[in-house]
N, C-alpha and C positions, 0 to 999 in steps of 0.2 A: 590468364589461367582460369580454368573453370572451378566452380564451387567444389565439385567432387575431388579435384586435384588438391585444392586448398585444405580440405579436411583429412586428407591422407598424405601427409608429407614424407613418410618413410617409404622408400621404394627399393625394390630389388632389381638390379640391372645385370644382364648377361653381357659381360665384357668380351667383345670380339674384335678382331683386327679390322673387319669390315664396318664396324660401328657398334655402339652400345644399344641394347634393346631393353626397354623397361618391361619386366616380366609381370610384376604385381606391385600394388601400392597398399599401405597399411596406415592405420591411425597411430599405432604404438610401435616402438622399437622392438619390444619383446615378441610381438606378433610377426614382425618381419624376420627376426632371427630364427624363430621356430619354423617358419615357412622355408627359409633358406637352408636349414638343416635337412628338411625333407627333399628339397631340390638337389642338394649335394649327394644325397643317398640315391636318388633316381638317376642323376646324371653326373657321375664322378668326374668326367672330363670337362664339365662346364666350369666357367670362371664367373662366379656370382659374387656380387658385392651389395651390401646394404648401405644406402646413402640417405641423408636428409636432403630432400629435394624441394625446398620451399623458396620460391622466388620472392624477393623484396622489391616492391615497386618504388622507384625513385621519382619524386615529383620535383619539377623545376625546370 
């Protein structure tokens, strides 16, 4: 996982049958929610979800 991804754990995904697409990443949940509100206004038929997308590395 890149450093840029690590500092932006909140992501908005466009959920589709063909596969999920990461639309944008944010540092805070409130920023992601605000952006998702705009996305839903621009594309009412889209299926957008805010997720916490932080991978945890397991050593062993």
